[in-house]
C-alpha positions as CSV (number, residue, x, y, z in Angstrom):
1,M,0.0,0.0,0.0
2,I,1.3,3.5,-0.9
3,T,1.1,6.6,1.3
4,S,1.8,10.2,0.7
5,T,5.3,9.7,1.8
6,T,6.0,6.6,-0.6
7,T,8.8,7.4,-2.8
8,P,8.3,5.4,-6.1
9,S,11.1,4.7,-8.5
10,L,11.2,3.1,-12.0
11,N,12.1,-0.5,-12.2
12,A,15.6,-0.7,-13.9
13,M,14.1,-3.2,-16.4
14,F,12.0,-0.3,-17.8
15,R,12.9,2.8,-19.7
16,L,10.5,5.8,-20.0
17,Q,10.8,7.6,-23.2
18,W,8.7,9.8,-25.6
19,E,8.0,7.8,-28.7
20,K,7.4,10.3,-31.5
21,A,5.8,7.6,-33.9
22,Q,3.2,6.9,-31.1
23,N,2.9,10.5,-30.0
24,C,3.0,9.4,-26.4
25,F,5.4,8.3,-23.6
26,V,6.1,4.5,-23.5
27,L,7.7,2.2,-21.1
28,L,10.3,0.1,-22.9
29,F,11.4,-3.3,-21.7
30,P,13.4,-6.3,-23.1
31,E,10.0,-8.0,-24.3
32,G,8.3,-5.0,-25.7
33,M,6.6,-1.7,-25.0
34,V,3.7,-0.3,-22.9
35,K,2.1,2.9,-24.3
36,L,1.1,5.2,-21.7
37,N,-1.9,7.7,-21.8
38,G,-1.4,11.3,-21.3
39,S,-2.1,11.4,-17.6
40,A,0.2,8.1,-17.0
41,G,3.0,9.9,-19.0
42,E,2.7,13.0,-16.9
43,I,3.0,11.0,-13.6
44,M,5.7,8.8,-14.9
45,Q,7.8,12.0,-16.0
46,L,7.8,13.0,-12.2
47,I,9.1,9.6,-10.8
48,D,12.7,10.0,-10.0
49,G,13.1,7.8,-6.9
50,E,13.4,11.0,-4.8
51,K,9.9,12.6,-5.1
52,T,7.2,11.4,-2.8
53,V,3.7,10.6,-3.9
54,Q,2.6,13.9,-2.3
55,Q,5.2,16.0,-4.1
56,I,4.2,14.3,-7.4
57,T,0.5,15.1,-6.8
58,E,1.3,18.7,-5.8
59,T,3.3,19.2,-8.9
60,L,0.5,17.9,-11.0
61,Q,-2.2,19.9,-9.3
62,N,-0.1,23.1,-10.0
63,K,0.4,22.1,-13.6
64,F,-3.3,21.1,-14.0
65,P,-5.4,23.4,-11.6
66,E,-8.4,22.7,-13.5
67,G,-8.2,19.1,-12.8
68,G,-9.6,19.3,-9.3
69,D,-8.2,16.8,-6.8
70,L,-5.8,14.5,-8.6
71,S,-4.5,12.6,-5.5
72,N,-6.8,9.6,-6.1
73,D,-5.9,9.3,-9.7
74,V,-2.1,9.6,-8.9
75,N,-2.4,6.9,-6.0
76,E,-4.5,4.7,-8.2
77,F,-1.9,4.7,-11.1
78,I,1.1,4.4,-9.0
79,T,-0.4,1.5,-7.1
80,T,-1.2,-0.1,-10.4
81,A,2.3,0.6,-11.7
82,I,3.8,-1.1,-8.7
83,E,1.5,-4.1,-9.0
84,K,2.5,-4.5,-12.7
85,K,6.3,-4.2,-11.6
86,W,6.8,-1.0,-13.6
87,L,7.8,0.8,-10.2
88,Y,9.2,0.0,-7.0
89,N,7.7,1.2,-3.7
90,D,10.6,2.8,-1.9
91,H,9.2,4.0,1.4
């Protein structure tokens, strides 16, 4: 379970990159590629192993003030990404 102080980091087996041909961010891994939607790409760009979930959420709130409270969306995505082993949960 993640908390506001969880500091997620990218699994070393994956690499986040902008894919011009796909016009989106993707996660590359040895067996293939995962296309990320716009929201997921925005979140993944902020995951650096140093920022907490709270800091990531606050950054997105400031960038997209019209989006309302984004904390549930950010928490849900990060939880799913950890379950899929895209991210590590570094408390």
